[in-house]
N, CA, C and O atoms as a printed pandas DataFrame, in Angstrom:
     atom_number atom_name residue_name chain_id  residue_number  x_coord  y_coord  z_coord
0              1         N          MET        A               1  -14.016  -34.132   -7.054
1              2        CA          MET        A               1  -14.354  -33.638   -5.634
2              3         C          MET        A               1  -14.134  -32.085   -6.202
3              4         O          MET        A               1  -15.001  -31.434   -6.785
4              5         N          PHE        A               2  -12.891  -31.675   -5.927
5              6        CA          PHE        A               2  -12.529  -30.513   -5.657
6              7         C          PHE        A               2  -12.143  -30.037   -7.117
7              8         O          PHE        A               2  -11.457  -30.815   -7.780
8              9         N          LYS        A               3  -12.590  -28.601   -7.783
9             10        CA          LYS        A               3  -11.866  -28.585   -9.120
10            11         C          LYS        A               3  -11.166  -27.677   -9.504
11            12         O          LYS        A               3  -10.786  -27.633  -10.674
12            13         N          ARG        A               4  -10.799  -26.631   -8.486
13            14        CA          ARG        A               4  -10.037  -25.631   -8.835
14            15         C          ARG        A               4   -9.828  -24.837   -7.691
15            16         O          ARG        A               4  -10.507  -25.080   -6.694
16            17         N          ILE        A               5   -8.812  -23.720   -7.668
17            18        CA          ILE        A               5   -8.956  -22.817   -6.726
18            19         C          ILE        A               5   -9.756  -21.517   -7.137
19            20         O          ILE        A               5   -9.437  -20.664   -7.966
20            21         N          ASP        A               6  -10.603  -21.573   -6.535
21            22        CA          ASP        A               6  -11.767  -20.291   -6.820
22            23         C          ASP        A               6  -11.523  -18.987   -7.130
23            24         O          ASP        A               6  -11.683  -18.400   -8.200
24            25         N          HIS        A               7  -11.122  -18.599   -6.089
25            26        CA          HIS        A               7  -10.452  -17.270   -5.973
26            27         C          HIS        A               7   -9.639  -16.787   -4.812
27            28         O          HIS        A               7   -9.871  -17.328   -3.731
28            29         N          VAL        A               8   -8.619  -15.748   -4.871
29            30        CA          VAL        A               8   -7.818  -15.517   -3.607
30            31         C          VAL        A               8   -8.224  -14.394   -3.299
31            32         O          VAL        A               8   -8.587  -13.533   -4.100
32            33         N          GLU        A               9   -8.193  -14.276   -1.814
33            34        CA          GLU        A               9   -8.578  -13.166   -1.250
34            35         C          GLU        A               9   -7.643  -12.162   -0.981
35            36         O          GLU        A               9   -6.498  -12.574   -0.792
36            37         N          ILE        A              10   -7.870  -10.639   -0.894
37            38        CA          ILE        A              10   -6.581   -9.837   -0.641
38            39         C          ILE        A              10   -7.487   -8.936    0.341
39            40         O          ILE        A              10   -8.706   -8.782    0.262
40            41         N          ILE        A              11   -6.565   -8.354    1.326
41            42        CA          ILE        A              11   -7.192   -6.837    1.964
42            43         C          ILE        A              11   -6.232   -5.826    2.003
43            44         O          ILE        A              11   -5.351   -5.667    2.848
44            45         N          PRO        A              12   -6.554   -4.953    0.713
45            46        CA          PRO        A              12   -5.509   -4.278    0.429
46            47         C          PRO        A              12   -5.623   -3.201    1.668
47            48         O          PRO        A              12   -6.478   -3.159    2.553
48            49         N          GLU        A              13   -4.359   -2.244    1.423
49            50        CA          GLU        A              13   -3.793   -0.933    2.070
50            51         C          GLU        A              13   -4.956   -0.277    1.527
51            52         O          GLU        A              13   -5.840   -0.159    2.374
52            53         N          ASN        A              14   -5.296    0.268    0.200
53            54        CA          ASN        A              14   -5.461    1.460   -0.518
54            55         C          ASN        A              14   -6.666    0.539   -1.675
55            56         O          ASN        A              14   -6.339    0.132   -2.790
56            57         N          LEU        A              15   -7.742    0.414   -1.196
57            58        CA          LEU        A              15   -8.419   -0.212   -2.200
58            59         C          LEU        A              15   -9.151    0.460   -3.636
59            60         O          LEU        A              15  -10.013   -0.047   -4.354
60            61         N          GLU        A              16   -8.537    1.650   -3.743
61            62        CA          GLU        A              16   -8.917    1.965   -5.535
62            63         C          GLU        A              16   -7.666    2.178   -5.577
63            64         O          GLU        A              16   -7.750    2.443   -4.378
64            65         N          LYS        A              17   -6.211    2.369   -5.872
65            66        CA          LYS        A              17   -4.808    1.988   -5.685
66            67         C          LYS        A              17   -4.721    0.454   -6.256
67            68         O          LYS        A              17   -4.327    0.059   -7.354
68            69         N          THR        A              18   -5.157   -0.173   -5.285
69            70        CA          THR        A              18   -4.981   -1.783   -5.757
70            71         C          THR        A              18   -5.974   -2.490   -7.067
71            72         O          THR        A              18   -5.696   -3.525   -7.673
72            73         N          ILE        A              19   -7.066   -1.697   -7.268
73            74        CA          ILE        A              19   -7.864   -1.810   -8.158
74            75         C          ILE        A              19   -7.048   -1.294   -9.655
75            76         O          ILE        A              19   -6.801   -2.048  -10.596
76            77         N          LYS        A              20   -6.787   -0.133   -9.601
77            78        CA          LYS        A              20   -6.440    0.166  -10.963
78            79         C          LYS        A              20   -5.116   -0.458  -11.128
79            80         O          LYS        A              20   -4.782   -0.319  -12.305
80            81         N          PHE        A              21   -4.181   -1.112  -10.423
81            82        CA          PHE        A              21   -3.028   -1.666  -10.321
82            83         C          PHE        A              21   -3.758   -3.409  -11.012
83            84         O          PHE        A              21   -3.671   -3.824  -12.168
84            85         N          TYR        A              22   -4.209   -3.864  -10.208
85            86        CA          TYR        A              22   -4.469   -5.208  -10.802
86            87         C          TYR        A              22   -5.465   -4.942  -12.411
87            88         O          TYR        A              22   -5.428   -5.771  -13.320
88            89         N          THR        A              23   -6.189   -3.816  -12.475
89            90        CA          THR        A              23   -7.140   -3.713  -13.594
90            91         C          THR        A              23   -6.092   -2.932  -14.762
91            92         O          THR        A              23   -5.721   -3.620  -15.714
92            93         N          GLU        A              24   -5.651   -1.555  -14.669
93            94        CA          GLU        A              24   -4.867   -1.025  -15.496
94            95         C          GLU        A              24   -4.058   -1.636  -16.096
95            96         O          GLU        A              24   -4.288   -1.774  -17.297
96            97         N          ILE        A              25   -3.057   -2.121  -15.652
97            98        CA          ILE        A              25   -1.602   -2.479  -15.289
98            99         C          ILE        A              25   -1.714   -4.098  -15.959
99           100         O          ILE        A              25   -1.400   -4.532  -17.068
100          101         N          ILE        A              26   -2.307   -4.753  -14.748
101          102        CA          ILE        A              26   -2.125   -6.085  -15.067
102          103         C          ILE        A              26   -3.110   -6.735  -15.829
103          104         O          ILE        A              26   -2.766   -7.903  -16.011
104          105         N          GLY        A              27   -4.130   -6.488  -16.322
105          106        CA          GLY        A              27   -5.010   -6.782  -17.081
106          107         C          GLY        A              27   -6.509   -7.245  -16.569
107          108         O          GLY        A              27   -7.403   -7.403  -17.399
108          109         N          PHE        A              28   -6.720   -7.437  -15.276
109          110        CA          PHE        A              28   -7.838   -7.725  -14.571
110          111         C          PHE        A              28   -8.821   -7.148  -14.862
111          112         O          PHE        A              28   -8.490   -6.025  -15.244
112          113         N          LYS        A              29  -10.456   -7.349  -14.923
113          114        CA          LYS        A              29  -11.360   -6.986  -15.285
114          115         C          LYS        A              29  -12.245   -7.275  -13.702
115          116         O          LYS        A              29  -12.358   -8.291  -13.017
116          117         N          LEU        A              30  -12.794   -5.815  -13.531
117          118        CA          LEU        A              30  -13.883   -5.718  -12.515
118          119         C          LEU        A              30  -15.298   -6.436  -12.874
119          120         O          LEU        A              30  -16.194   -5.931  -13.551
120          121         N          LYS        A              31  -15.306   -7.699  -12.285
121          122        CA          LYS        A              31  -16.914   -8.144  -12.267
122          123         C          LYS        A              31  -17.955   -8.203  -11.222
123          124         O          LYS        A              31  -18.987   -8.853  -11.391
124          125         N          HIS        A              32  -17.664   -7.434   -9.978
125          126        CA          HIS        A              32  -18.456   -7.626   -9.407
126          127         C          HIS        A              32  -17.919   -6.429   -8.224
127          128         O          HIS        A              32  -16.722   -6.348   -7.951
128          129         N          ARG        A              33  -18.754   -5.698   -7.695
129          130        CA          ARG        A              33  -18.426   -4.742   -6.792
130          131         C          ARG        A              33  -19.584   -4.385   -5.687
131          132         O          ARG        A              33  -20.484   -3.729   -6.212
132          133         N          GLN        A              34  -19.772   -4.616   -4.452
133          134        CA          GLN        A              34  -20.815   -4.588   -3.431
134          135         C          GLN        A              34  -20.402   -4.088   -2.015
135          136         O          GLN        A              34  -19.533   -4.429   -1.212
136          137         N          LYS        A              35  -21.485   -3.040   -2.037
137          138        CA          LYS        A              35  -20.732   -2.975   -0.364
138          139         C          LYS        A              35  -21.721   -3.615    0.394
139          140         O          LYS        A              35  -22.884   -3.959    0.181
140          141         N          VAL        A              36  -20.666   -3.704    1.672
141          142        CA          VAL        A              36  -21.369   -4.623    2.475
142          143         C          VAL        A              36  -20.853   -4.341    4.104
143          144         O          VAL        A              36  -19.742   -4.397    4.631
144          145         N          GLU        A              37  -22.156   -4.027    4.600
145          146        CA          GLU        A              37  -22.083   -4.229    6.280
146          147         C          GLU        A              37  -21.726   -5.364    7.559
147          148         O          GLU        A              37  -22.441   -5.814    8.454
148          149         N          ALA        A              38  -20.762   -5.520    7.321
149          150        CA          ALA        A              38  -20.474   -6.722    8.454
150          151         C          ALA        A              38  -19.413   -6.523    9.299
151          152         O          ALA        A              38  -18.253   -6.733    8.945
152          153         N          GLY        A              39  -19.710   -6.148   10.351
153          154        CA          GLY        A              39  -18.470   -6.284   11.226
154          155         C          GLY        A              39  -17.321   -5.124   10.559
155          156         O          GLY        A              39  -17.761   -3.989   10.370
156          157         N          PRO        A              40  -15.820   -5.415   10.197
157          158        CA          PRO        A              40  -15.280   -4.314    9.952
158          159         C          PRO        A              40  -15.140   -4.070    8.180
159          160         O          PRO        A              40  -14.630   -3.248    7.420
160          161         N          LEU        A              41  -15.862   -5.225    8.101
161          162        CA          LEU        A              41  -16.014   -5.614    6.366
162          163         C          LEU        A              41  -16.845   -4.268    5.605
163          164         O          LEU        A              41  -17.965   -3.917    5.979
164          165         N          GLN        A              42  -16.164   -3.658    4.591
165          166        CA          GLN        A              42  -17.317   -2.728    4.119
166          167         C          GLN        A              42  -17.517   -2.836    2.463
167          168         O          GLN        A              42  -18.492   -2.310    1.926
168          169         N          GLU        A              43  -16.268   -3.735    1.524
169          170        CA          GLU        A              43  -16.739   -3.847    0.507
170          171         C          GLU        A              43  -16.296   -4.777   -0.730
171          172         O          GLU        A              43  -15.091   -4.633   -0.933
172          173         N          VAL        A              44  -16.764   -5.486   -1.423
173          174        CA          VAL        A              44  -16.539   -6.867   -1.831
174          175         C          VAL        A              44  -16.267   -6.608   -3.506
175          176         O          VAL        A              44  -17.144   -6.489   -4.362
176          177         N          ILE        A              45  -14.810   -6.558   -3.705
177          178        CA          ILE        A              45  -14.726   -6.441   -5.152
178          179         C          ILE        A              45  -14.379   -7.612   -5.700
179          180         O          ILE        A              45  -13.679   -8.225   -4.894
180          181         N          TYR        A              46  -14.580   -8.365   -6.952
181          182        CA          TYR        A              46  -14.328   -9.478   -7.639
182          183         C          TYR        A              46  -13.249   -8.823   -8.770
183          184         O          TYR        A              46  -13.630   -7.811   -9.358
184          185         N          LEU        A              47  -12.185   -9.260   -9.024
185          186        CA          LEU        A              47  -11.491   -8.986  -10.569
186          187         C          LEU        A              47  -10.986  -10.335  -11.204
187          188         O          LEU        A              47  -10.290  -11.207  -10.683
188          189         N          THR        A              48  -11.524  -10.272  -12.470
189          190        CA          THR        A              48  -11.008  -11.675  -13.112
190          191         C          THR        A              48  -10.039  -11.466  -14.184
191          192         O          THR        A              48   -9.923  -10.281  -14.496
192          193         N          LEU        A              49   -9.252  -12.356  -14.887
193          194        CA          LEU        A              49   -8.194  -12.529  -15.539
194          195         C          LEU        A              49   -7.908  -13.899  -15.726
195          196         O          LEU        A              49   -7.136  -14.702  -15.201
196          197         N          ASN        A              50   -9.196  -13.954  -17.097
197          198        CA          ASN        A              50   -8.768  -15.802  -17.885
198          199         C          ASN        A              50   -8.836  -16.478  -17.061
199          200         O          ASN        A              50   -7.820  -17.115  -16.780
200          201         N          GLY        A              51  -10.250  -16.707  -16.145
201          202        CA          GLY        A              51  -10.554  -17.710  -15.128
202          203         C          GLY        A              51   -9.695  -17.799  -13.850
203          204         O          GLY        A              51   -9.531  -18.790  -13.138
204          205         N          THR        A              52   -9.113  -16.397  -13.684
205          206        CA          THR        A              52   -8.571  -16.662  -12.223
206          207         C          THR        A              52   -9.536  -15.521  -11.623
207          208         O          THR        A              52  -10.232  -14.812  -12.350
208          209         N          THR        A              53   -9.501  -15.402  -10.001
209          210        CA          THR        A              53  -10.422  -14.284   -9.669
210          211         C          THR        A              53   -9.695  -13.957   -8.670
211          212         O          THR        A              53   -9.217  -14.898   -8.036
212          213         N          ILE        A              54   -9.435  -12.804   -8.293
213          214        CA          ILE        A              54   -8.906  -12.084   -6.933
214          215         C          ILE        A              54  -10.302  -11.442   -6.552
215          216         O          ILE        A              54  -11.104  -10.776   -7.207
216          217         N          GLU        A              55  -10.288  -11.913   -5.193
217          218        CA          GLU        A              55  -11.472  -10.980   -4.174
218          219         C          GLU        A              55  -11.161   -9.716   -3.427
219          220         O          GLU        A              55  -11.161  -10.650   -2.626
220          221         N          LEU        A              56  -10.955   -8.819   -2.978
221          222        CA          LEU        A              56  -10.569   -7.102   -2.843
222          223         C          LEU        A              56  -11.444   -7.234   -1.901
223          224         O          LEU        A              56  -12.636   -7.373   -2.176
224          225         N          LEU        A              57  -10.890   -7.207   -0.356
225          226        CA          LEU        A              57  -12.031   -7.039    0.904
226          227         C          LEU        A              57  -11.637   -5.698    1.298
227          228         O          LEU        A              57  -10.458   -5.625    1.645
228          229         N          SER        A              58  -12.401   -4.453    1.345
229          230        CA          SER        A              58  -12.405   -3.617    1.719
230          231         C          SER        A              58  -12.861   -3.587    3.493
231          232         O          SER        A              58  -13.960   -3.822    3.996
232          233         N          VAL        A              59  -11.539   -3.201    4.164
233          234        CA          VAL        A              59  -12.254   -3.194    5.595
234          235         C          VAL        A              59  -11.637   -1.991    6.235
235          236         O          VAL        A              59  -10.589   -1.407    5.960
236          237         N          LYS        A              60  -12.632   -1.734    7.252
237          238        CA          LYS        A              60  -12.084   -0.379    8.128
238          239         C          LYS        A              60  -10.999   -0.845    9.134
239          240         O          LYS        A              60  -11.182   -1.734    9.965
240          241         N          GLU        A              61   -9.786   -0.109    8.957
241          242        CA          GLU        A              61   -8.778   -0.024    9.568
242          243         C          GLU        A              61   -7.591   -1.373    9.155
243          244         O          GLU        A              61   -6.853   -1.506   10.130
244          245         N          PRO        A              62   -7.239   -2.299    8.112
245          246        CA          PRO        A              62   -6.922   -3.007    7.888
246          247         C          PRO        A              62   -5.334   -3.009    8.661
247          248         O          PRO        A              62   -4.569   -2.045    8.707
248          249         N          LYS        A              63   -5.144   -4.130    9.133
249          250        CA          LYS        A              63   -3.377   -4.178    9.985
250          251         C          LYS        A              63   -2.420   -4.542    8.896
251          252         O          LYS        A              63   -2.681   -5.384    8.036
252          253         N          GLN        A              64   -1.187   -3.806    8.976
253          254        CA          GLN        A              64    0.055   -4.612    8.000
254          255         C          GLN        A              64    0.038   -5.785    8.302
255          256         O          GLN        A              64   -0.342   -6.453    9.263
256          257         N          VAL        A              65    0.633   -6.001    7.089
257          258        CA          VAL        A              65    1.163   -7.421    6.693
258          259         C          VAL        A              65    2.797   -7.565    7.260
259          260         O          VAL        A              65    3.702   -6.797    6.933
260          261         N          SER        A              66    2.942   -8.795    8.230
261          262        CA          SER        A              66    4.072   -8.920    8.309
262          263         C          SER        A              66    5.089   -8.561    7.660
263          264         O          SER        A              66    4.823   -8.346    6.477
264          265         N          LYS        A              67    5.951   -8.434    7.888
265          266        CA          LYS        A              67    7.436   -7.893    7.038
266          267         C          LYS        A              67    8.189   -9.550    6.906
267          268         O          LYS        A              67    8.905   -9.744    5.924
268          269         N          GLU        A              68    8.024  -10.507    7.757
269          270        CA          GLU        A              68    8.641  -11.415    8.049
270          271         C          GLU        A              68    8.303  -12.414    6.815
271          272         O          GLU        A              68    7.172  -12.866    6.638
272          273         N          GLN        A              69    9.564  -12.746    5.870
273          274        CA          GLN        A              69    8.974  -13.541    4.249
274          275         C          GLN        A              69    8.356  -14.915    4.381
275          276         O          GLN        A              69    7.530  -15.526    3.704
276          277         N          TRP        A              70    9.278  -15.295    5.874
277          278        CA          TRP        A              70    9.621  -16.900    5.768
278          279         C          TRP        A              70    8.441  -17.649    6.778
279          280         O          TRP        A              70    8.657  -18.731    7.325
280          281         N          GLN        A              71    7.090  -16.839    6.935
281          282        CA          GLN        A              71    6.416  -16.766    8.073
282          283         C          GLN        A              71    5.423  -18.144    7.568
283          284         O          GLN        A              71    5.563  -18.611    6.438
284          285         N          VAL        A              72    4.397  -18.726    8.577
285          286        CA          VAL        A              72    3.538  -19.624    7.995
286          287         C          VAL        A              72    2.553  -18.839    7.266
287          288         O          VAL        A              72    2.170  -17.775    7.753
288          289         N          GLY        A              73    2.002  -19.344    5.901
289          290        CA          GLY        A              73    0.828  -18.791    5.637
290          291         C          GLY        A              73    1.085  -18.752    4.219
291          292         O          GLY        A              73    2.160  -18.973    3.661
292          293         N          TYR        A              74   -0.365  -18.351    3.537
293          294        CA          TYR        A              74    0.025  -17.826    2.145
294          295         C          TYR        A              74    1.222  -16.658    1.928
295          296         O          TYR        A              74    1.352  -15.626    2.588
296          297         N          ARG        A              75    2.049  -17.121    0.818
297          298        CA          ARG        A              75    3.120  -16.065    0.623
298          299         C          ARG        A              75    2.936  -15.154   -0.349
299          300         O          ARG        A              75    3.725  -14.210   -0.311
300          301         N          GLY        A              76    1.950  -15.148   -1.407
301          302        CA          GLY        A              76    1.872  -14.408   -2.560
302          303         C          GLY        A              76    1.074  -15.243   -3.855
303          304         O          GLY        A              76    0.953  -16.465   -3.763
304          305         N          ILE        A              77    0.711  -14.743   -4.678
305          306        CA          ILE        A              77    0.411  -15.456   -5.899
306          307         C          ILE        A              77    1.369  -15.416   -7.205
307          308         O          ILE        A              77    2.446  -14.863   -7.428
308          309         N          ALA        A              78    0.534  -16.220   -7.949
309          310        CA          ALA        A              78    1.923  -16.224   -9.460
310          311         C          ALA        A              78    1.354  -16.206  -11.058
311          312         O          ALA        A              78    0.842  -17.115  -11.711
312          313         N          LEU        A              79    1.562  -15.228  -11.310
313          314        CA          LEU        A              79    0.849  -14.781  -12.920
314          315         C          LEU        A              79    1.573  -15.741  -13.816
315          316         O          LEU        A              79    2.677  -15.992  -13.333
316          317         N          GLU        A              80    1.379  -16.301  -14.821
317          318        CA          GLU        A              80    1.903  -16.492  -15.890
318          319         C          GLU        A              80    2.142  -15.925  -17.002
319          320         O          GLU        A              80    1.142  -15.467  -17.555
320          321         N          VAL        A              81    2.892  -15.824  -17.406
321          322        CA          VAL        A              81    3.036  -14.513  -18.962
322          323         C          VAL        A              81    3.537  -15.373  -19.681
323          324         O          VAL        A              81    4.136  -16.407  -19.383
324          325         N          GLU        A              82    3.172  -14.735  -21.079
325          326        CA          GLU        A              82    3.753  -15.170  -22.429
326          327         C          GLU        A              82    5.113  -15.556  -22.882
327          328         O          GLU        A              82    5.552  -16.587  -23.390
328          329         N          ASP        A              83    5.762  -14.188  -22.480
329          330        CA          ASP        A              83    7.155  -13.979  -22.946
330          331         C          ASP        A              83    7.606  -12.980  -21.423
331          332         O          ASP        A              83    7.203  -11.853  -21.135
332          333         N          MET        A              84    8.296  -13.623  -20.865
333          334        CA          MET        A              84    9.291  -12.642  -19.846
334          335         C          MET        A              84    9.458  -11.482  -20.120
335          336         O          MET        A              84    8.922  -10.518  -19.574
336          337         N          GLY        A              85   10.402  -11.479  -21.205
337          338        CA          GLY        A              85   10.868  -10.243  -21.267
338          339         C          GLY        A              85   10.126   -9.244  -22.085
339          340         O          GLY        A              85   10.604   -8.110  -22.068
340          341         N          LYS        A              86    9.025   -9.440  -22.819
341          342        CA          LYS        A              86    8.592   -8.347  -23.130
342          343         C          LYS        A              86    7.291   -7.775  -21.846
343          344         O          LYS        A              86    6.804   -6.645  -21.881
344          345         N          ALA        A              87    6.899   -8.905  -20.723
345          346        CA          ALA        A              87    6.068   -8.638  -19.392
346          347         C          ALA        A              87    6.986   -7.796  -19.033
347          348         O          ALA        A              87    6.596   -6.629  -18.991
348          349         N          ILE        A              88    8.312   -8.024  -18.698
349          350        CA          ILE        A              88    9.325   -7.122  -17.886
350          351         C          ILE        A              88    9.051   -5.385  -18.442
351          352         O          ILE        A              88    8.430   -4.469  -17.903
352          353         N          GLU        A              89    9.823   -5.452  -19.753
353          354        CA          GLU        A              89    9.564   -4.609  -20.551
354          355         C          GLU        A              89    8.314   -3.563  -20.057
355          356         O          GLU        A              89    8.492   -2.412  -19.658
356          357         N          TYR        A              90    6.968   -4.275  -20.188
357          358        CA          TYR        A              90    5.751   -3.327  -20.502
358          359         C          TYR        A              90    5.509   -2.764  -18.925
359          360         O          TYR        A              90    5.122   -1.613  -18.721
360          361         N          LEU        A              91    5.763   -3.647  -17.928
361          362        CA          LEU        A              91    5.808   -3.448  -16.702
362          363         C          LEU        A              91    6.992   -2.150  -16.027
363          364         O          LEU        A              91    6.773   -1.685  -14.909
364          365         N          LYS        A              92    7.932   -1.787  -16.667
365          366        CA          LYS        A              92    8.611   -0.728  -16.803
366          367         C          LYS        A              92    8.491    0.166  -16.990
367          368         O          LYS        A              92    8.862    1.112  -16.295
368          369         N          THR        A              93    7.574    0.222  -18.629
369          370        CA          THR        A              93    6.849    1.535  -18.770
370          371         C          THR        A              93    5.782    1.679  -17.903
371          372         O          THR        A              93    5.109    2.576  -18.411
372          373         N          LYS        A              94    4.968    1.131  -16.379
373          374        CA          LYS        A              94    4.271    1.478  -15.657
374          375         C          LYS        A              94    4.763    1.794  -14.621
375          376         O          LYS        A              94    4.031    2.030  -13.660
376          377         N          LYS        A              95    6.294    1.900  -14.509
377          378        CA          LYS        A              95    7.026    2.022  -13.261
378          379         C          LYS        A              95    6.722    1.150  -12.100
379          380         O          LYS        A              95    6.715    1.524  -10.927
380          381         N          ILE        A              96    6.441   -0.186  -12.582
381          382        CA          ILE        A              96    6.742   -1.409  -11.484
382          383         C          ILE        A              96    7.820   -2.194  -11.491
383          384         O          ILE        A              96    7.971   -3.192  -12.196
384          385         N          THR        A              97    8.839   -1.597  -10.436
385          386        CA          THR        A              97    9.541   -2.326  -10.238
386          387         C          THR        A              97    9.916   -4.368  -10.265
387          388         O          THR        A              97    8.989   -5.136  -10.009
388          389         N          ILE        A              98   10.914   -4.749  -10.500
389          390        CA          ILE        A              98   11.200   -6.058  -10.796
390          391         C          ILE        A              98   11.808   -6.467   -9.383
391          392         O          ILE        A              98   12.951   -6.108   -9.101
392          393         N          THR        A              99   11.195   -7.071   -8.671
393          394        CA          THR        A              99   11.904   -7.311   -6.881
394          395         C          THR        A              99   12.931   -8.518   -7.406
395          396         O          THR        A              99   14.055   -8.392   -6.922
396          397         N          PHE        A             100   12.806   -9.430   -8.117
397          398        CA          PHE        A             100   13.642  -10.670   -7.997
398          399         C          PHE        A             100   13.740  -10.725   -9.689
399          400         O          PHE        A             100   12.701  -10.539  -10.322
400          401         N          GLY        A             101   14.940  -10.970  -10.370
401          402        CA          GLY        A             101   14.651  -11.947  -11.455
402          403         C          GLY        A             101   14.654  -11.097  -12.692
403          404         O          GLY        A             101   14.491   -9.891  -12.508
404          405         N          PRO        A             102   14.844  -11.610  -14.165
405          406        CA          PRO        A             102   14.077  -12.836  -13.930
406          407         C          PRO        A             102   15.290  -13.625  -13.536
407          408         O          PRO        A             102   16.331  -13.001  -13.329
408          409         N          MET        A             103   15.270  -14.853  -13.419
409          410        CA          MET        A             103   16.068  -16.252  -13.310
410          411         C          MET        A             103   15.416  -17.385  -14.161
411          412         O          MET        A             103   14.254  -17.779  -14.065
412          413         N          ASP        A             104   16.708  -17.985  -15.299
413          414        CA          ASP        A             104   16.244  -19.131  -15.829
414          415         C          ASP        A             104   15.952  -20.277  -14.568
415          416         O          ASP        A             104   16.554  -20.215  -13.496
416          417         N          LEU        A             105   15.269  -20.977  -14.779
417          418        CA          LEU        A             105   15.126  -22.052  -13.747
418          419         C          LEU        A             105   15.040  -23.548  -15.003
419          420         O          LEU        A             105   14.353  -24.548  -14.791
420          421         N          GLY        A             106   15.953  -23.324  -16.322
421          422        CA          GLY        A             106   15.427  -24.583  -16.924
422          423         C          GLY        A             106   14.356  -24.932  -17.599
423          424         O          GLY        A             106   14.352  -24.891  -18.830
424          425         N          ASN        A             107   13.120  -25.392  -16.762
425          426        CA          ASN        A             107   11.860  -25.701  -17.494
426          427         C          ASN        A             107   11.205  -24.163  -17.368
427          428         O          ASN        A             107   10.240  -23.827  -18.054
428          429         N          SER        A             108   11.590  -23.635  -16.795
429          430        CA          SER        A             108   10.970  -21.465  -16.873
430          431         C          SER        A             108   11.588  -20.617  -16.447
431          432         O          SER        A             108   12.681  -20.743  -15.895
432          433         N          ILE        A             109   10.917  -19.482  -16.657
433          434        CA          ILE        A             109   11.595  -18.415  -16.190
434          435         C          ILE        A             109   11.389  -17.799  -14.964
435          436         O          ILE        A             109   10.796  -18.735  -14.428
436          437         N          ARG        A             110   11.431  -16.867  -14.046
437          438        CA          ARG        A             110   10.885  -16.956  -12.890
438          439         C          ARG        A             110   11.363  -15.125  -12.480
439          440         O          ARG        A             110   12.450  -14.549  -12.430
440          441         N          ALA        A             111   10.098  -14.730  -12.275
441          442        CA          ALA        A             111   10.862  -13.132  -11.636
442          443         C          ALA        A             111    9.362  -12.915  -10.948
443          444         O          ALA        A             111    8.268  -13.476  -11.005
444          445         N          GLU        A             112   10.072  -11.533  -10.119
445          446        CA          GLU        A             112    8.800  -10.886   -9.035
446          447         C          GLU        A             112    8.552   -9.356   -9.084
447          448         O          GLU        A             112    9.357   -8.472   -9.376
448          449         N          ILE        A             113    7.544   -9.275   -8.810
449          450        CA          ILE        A             113    6.924   -7.788   -8.374
450          451         C          ILE        A             113    6.238   -7.902   -7.519
451          452         O          ILE        A             113    5.873   -9.039   -7.222
452          453         N          LYS        A             114    5.755   -6.714   -6.729
453          454        CA          LYS        A             114    4.772   -6.523   -5.729
454          455         C          LYS        A             114    3.969   -5.804   -6.035
455          456         O          LYS        A             114    4.298   -4.842   -6.729
456          457         N          ASP        A             115    2.570   -5.981   -5.636
457          458        CA          ASP        A             115    1.406   -4.700   -5.806
458          459         C          ASP        A             115    1.283   -3.662   -4.759
459          460         O          ASP        A             115    2.180   -3.674   -3.915
460          461         N          PRO        A             116    0.383   -2.792   -4.642
461          462        CA          PRO        A             116    0.480   -1.599   -4.165
462          463         C          PRO        A             116    0.628   -1.983   -2.680
463          464         O          PRO        A             116    1.076   -1.156   -1.885
464          465         N          ASN        A             117    0.233   -3.315   -2.256
465          466        CA          ASN        A             117    0.036   -3.443   -0.821
466          467         C          ASN        A             117    1.578   -3.868   -0.312
467          468         O          ASN        A             117    1.941   -3.706    0.853
468          469         N          LYS        A             118    2.336   -4.374   -1.249
469          470        CA          LYS        A             118    3.639   -4.814   -1.263
470          471         C          LYS        A             118    3.862   -6.464   -0.757
471          472         O          LYS        A             118    4.661   -7.031   -0.011
472          473         N          LEU        A             119    2.484   -6.966   -1.749
473          474        CA          LEU        A             119    2.213   -8.378   -1.657
474          475         C          LEU        A             119    2.987   -8.942   -2.478
475          476         O          LEU        A             119    2.823   -8.256   -3.486
476          477         N          PRO        A             120    3.898   -9.917   -2.792
477          478        CA          PRO        A             120    4.639  -10.529   -3.859
478          479         C          PRO        A             120    4.007  -11.218   -4.592
479          480         O          PRO        A             120    3.277  -12.119   -4.178
480          481         N          ILE        A             121    4.214  -10.838   -6.204
481          482        CA          ILE        A             121    3.371  -11.617   -7.040
482          483         C          ILE        A             121    4.891  -12.289   -7.963
483          484         O          ILE        A             121    6.013  -11.897   -8.286
484          485         N          GLU        A             122    4.237  -13.222   -8.059
485          486        CA          GLU        A             122    5.309  -14.157   -9.098
486          487         C          GLU        A             122    5.079  -14.291  -10.668
487          488         O          GLU        A             122    4.011  -14.630  -11.178
488          489         N          LEU        A             123    6.297  -13.960  -11.384
489          490        CA          LEU        A             123    5.549  -13.891  -12.706
490          491         C          LEU        A             123    6.223  -14.787  -13.194
491          492         O          LEU        A             123    7.436  -14.685  -13.010
492          493         N          ARG        A             124    5.692  -16.057  -14.033
493          494        CA          ARG        A             124    6.464  -17.278  -14.532
494          495         C          ARG        A             124    5.989  -17.459  -16.068
495          496         O          ARG        A             124    4.800  -17.522  -16.380
496          497         N          GLN        A             125    7.191  -17.546  -17.108
497          498        CA          GLN        A             125    6.857  -18.109  -18.233
498          499         C          GLN        A             125    7.815  -19.561  -17.716
499          500         O          GLN        A             125    8.890  -19.659  -17.125
500          501         N          TRP        A             126    6.747  -20.678  -18.310
501          502        CA          TRP        A             126    7.004  -22.104  -18.876
502          503         C          TRP        A             126    7.110  -22.328  -20.318
503          504         O          TRP        A             126    6.368  -21.994  -21.241
504          505         N          LYS        A             127    8.811  -23.325  -20.268
505          506        CA          LYS        A             127    9.318  -23.343  -21.175
506          507         C          LYS        A             127    8.826  -24.463  -22.295
507          508         O          LYS        A             127    9.390  -24.532  -23.387
């Protein structure tokens, strides 16, 4: 019945900076961009990476995300990487701070970064 997660929605604080981060640094491709006039919604952008889709929703006056890390709700997304060491080296050349790890968990290596909206992105290399 259910097949997979179709997409993850993000409401960015700065739309263009967020698009640039996900496309130019992480490697997502712009799939679709459409202006929308529906209440506070202004624009919908779809970015894809190897079958994974992020939907960016541009809204008028977005509210800040809670700073409480352990609140109920979605916490972040995770990206699988082929080689954690190479991924971290690459991100550092793009001035992206590693906010956690890398940590060897036995069956995987885990690290974290944040996107321009300070939303966590887990990096995972499976062994």
